[in-house]
Every structure is written in structure tokens, then in C-alpha cells.
N, C-alpha and C positions, 0 to 999 in steps of 0.2 A: 463349748464342747471341747473334747481333747484336741481336735483339729478343726479349722474353719471357725465359724461364728454362728451363734443362735440369737434370733431376734423375736421380740413380741410384736406382731403385726396386726393391723386392723383392716378388715374387709370393708367394702363400700357400705354394707348394711350395718356395720358397727360390731360385728362378731370378731372376737380375738382369737388368733392362732399363733403357733410357734413356727418360725421359718429358720431352717438350717441351711447355710450357704457355704460353699467351698470353692475356692479358685480352681479354674480348669488347669492351671499349671502347678497344682499342689503336688509335691514330690512323693508324698504318701497319701494317695487319694483313698478316702474311706467312705465317701458319701454314696458311691455307687453300690458298694457292698451293703451299706445300711438300707438303701432303698430295696435291694433284692431281698434282704431278710424280712423287712417290713411287709413287702408284697406277698411273700410266701406265708408269713403268719396271718396276714389279713385274709388270704385265700382259705385258711383253715379256721376262719371265724374266731381268732384269738381275741379275747376281751380285755386282757391286761397288758396291752401295749397301746401307745398313742395311735389314734386313728390317722391313716395316711390320707390327706385331703388333696394334695396336688404335688406335681413335680415339674421340673423344666430347667431351662437355662436363660440367663439374661446377661448380655455382654460377655464378661469374662468369668462368670460365676455359674455353677450348677446349684440347684436348690431343691429342697423338699419342704412341703408345708404340712404340718401335723397339728393335731389337737393340742391346745394349750393346757399344760398340767400345773400342779401346785408345787409345793416345796419338797425337797429331797429328804430322805431319812438322815443324811449327814447334817443338814440344817436343823431338822426337828430334834435330833438327839442333843445337839449343842444347846438349843433353847431349852430343852427339858432339864439338862443338868444345871443350867443357870437358874431356872425357876426353883429347882430343888435347893439351891443355895440361898434362896430368898430374894433374888434380884430379878428385875425385868430388863431386858436388853434395850428395848425402845428404839432400836435402829436396825432391824433384821433384814438388811439388804442381802441379795444373793452373794455379792462379793465379800461379805463379811465372813463367810465360811470357807475354809480351805482344807488342805491335808496336813495341817500342822502336827506338832508332836502330841497335842492334847485334843481338845474338842473343837479346835478351830476358832476360838473366840478372838476378837480383835484385841491386839495389844498383848498377846500371850507372851510371857516372859518366864523361861525355866528357873530364874533366880527367885521367883516368888511362888507361894502356894497356889495351885491351880484349883479351879472349881471341882474338877474330877477327883483330886486327891482329898478333898474335904467333904465329899458327899456323905461319908460314914459318920460325920459329926452332927448331922442334921436330922431332925425328926421327920419321918415320912412314912407313907403307907407302903411297906415292902411288898405286900400282897398285890397291890394294884400295879406296882412297877414290874414285878415278875410276869403278871398277866399280859402287860403290854409287850414285854420283851418276847415272851414265848409266842404270842400271836404274830408279832412282827417277823420272827424267824420262820415260822410256819408259812407265812404269806410270801416272803421273799423266796423260800425254797420252791413253792409251787410255781412261781414266775420263771425260775430257772428251768424247771421241769417242762414248762411250756415250750422252750426251745428244743430240748432233747426229744420230747415226744413227737415233734415235727420232723425228727431225723434230720434236723437242719444244721445246727451248729453248736459249738461250745461258745460261751459268752466271752471268756478271756479277759474280762475287765469287770469282775464282780466287786462292787464297793457301795457304800451307802449312798454316794452321790448319784448312782444310776438306778435307784429306786425312789419313786416319787409318789405322792398321794394326789388325788384328783382335786378339783376346785369346788368350793362351796357353791359357787355360782352355777355349776353344772349338776349339783346334787350328788356328787360322788366323792365327797371329802374323805370318807372312810375306805375308799377303794385304792389299792396299791397297784402301781404300774412299774414295768421294767422298760428301760429305754437305753439308747446309745449302742447300736448294734454294729458300729464300724470296725470292730476288731474281732467280730465272730469268724469262726472257721468251721466248714463242713467236716463231719467225721465219717460220713458214709457217701458212697458214690450214687449215681442215679438209679442203680439196682439195689440200693439199701445194703450194700456190702461195705464193711468196715474199711476205711482207708488205712494204709500202712503208715506208721509214724515216720517223720523225717528224722534222720540221724542228728541233725543240728537244726534247731529252730530259733529264729530271732526272738529277742524279748518283746513281749506285748503286754500291756496292761499298766497298772499303777504299782510302783515298787512296794509301797506300804502293804498293799492287799494281795500281791501276786503270790501264787503258790511256789513251793520249793522248786518244782520241776521247771518253772519259767526262769527262776534265778540261775538254774543249772544249765540252761540252753536246751532243755528237752522239749518234746512235743507236748502241747497242751491237750488234755482230754477231759472227759466229763467229770472225773473224780477231782480234777484240779479246780473246776468251777465250785465244786462243793467245799474244797479245802478253803478257797477264798471266802466263801459264804460263811 
């Protein structure tokens, strides 16, 4: 995750979950806010967020346990572009994909032609590609609307890595989830009245995907989530 660490854990019965842990001495604690957002969404029966299974603390760490999900859109898009170029990656581990200048492929070198820049030279089904892209954009937008409809928060860190698909083992491989709520911020008070923006707001998010307002030190609002999207 952005802060702390995420682990794949196994329960005594053999079922797999994701566990997110954060040190109690973390200078920028985000796990408590993430827990609050997940609890609020779960109370509204939100279906496109990971199920919150458990929470607690152990020694010097706070943790939450949630449903284990599949690959992120960042990972899937990189694999798709590689396949379009006629290659199989054959080593698609999570650490293989980053926020590099291109699609995050291992060994990316700006001195050499990238997969992305050569896509136009390859025969492919443009119709199928656009159908995938349109459905992906529609689905991710609906997940953002999930937060806003709850009068809960703006996401503040919209990027492909925070949208993931389900797992084939759970029968929801075609289902899209939104996750990582540690940078969310409420935009209404307890009476559903809009909060006034701060005159100066610290930068939050990922520079590559952050909206202009964030780079200018302005308050992040709902339209900025859409801009990042």
C-alpha cells in the first residue's frame, strides 16, 4: 500500500484474505481513516469494495483484514499492451508493475521503443479494444460515485492501481472493486452541509495522476476525483 504493508494471509480453515498493517508510530497514520470509510460503506451495503472481515492490533501494529482480490487495472493494462505486441510476460508478479513513464514493464528503457509506442503497428481488433476501455471507464466512474453518493469522501488518489478485479476462485473475476481509502476526505459535515475548502491544502495522492488543484495546493473536491479518473 501507499503506507504500511499488505499481506496475503491464510485462516485456519484455509481461506485466503488480505491483511493491511500499519505501525502504531506511523507519522502519517492512514489505516484508521481507511477503516472508518470501509465501515461506512459496508453499512450502506456497498458491493464494489472489499469486504471488511476483521480489525485489531497486535504488538506495535494496527491491522484490518479484508477480502482478497485480484489484479489491478494497472497490472492488467500493462499485460494487455504486451499481448497486443505479440509477447507473453510469463512472470507477472505484483512488483513487476509500477508508476513508470510507460506501462510499467520490467526493464523499461526510454532509449528503446516501448510496447505502448508500437501498438499502432500491430494488427488487432480495434472494436474489442474500445469496448473494453469504455466499459472499464464506466465501471471505475461508478465506483467513485459510490463514495460521493454516501456523502462520505473524495477519493484523492484515483489511479489504475486502486481499481482491481475479483478472483476467479470467488466467481467474480468480471467484477471491479475500488480500494485504498486512506487518503479520503469528507466533503460534508454530519448534517450533510458542504464543508468550506481550506485556503491551503497539503498534497495528497500520486503525482502522475493527481489533478491540477492538488499540484497547486488547493482543496481537493469531487470534480478533482473525476479529473484524475
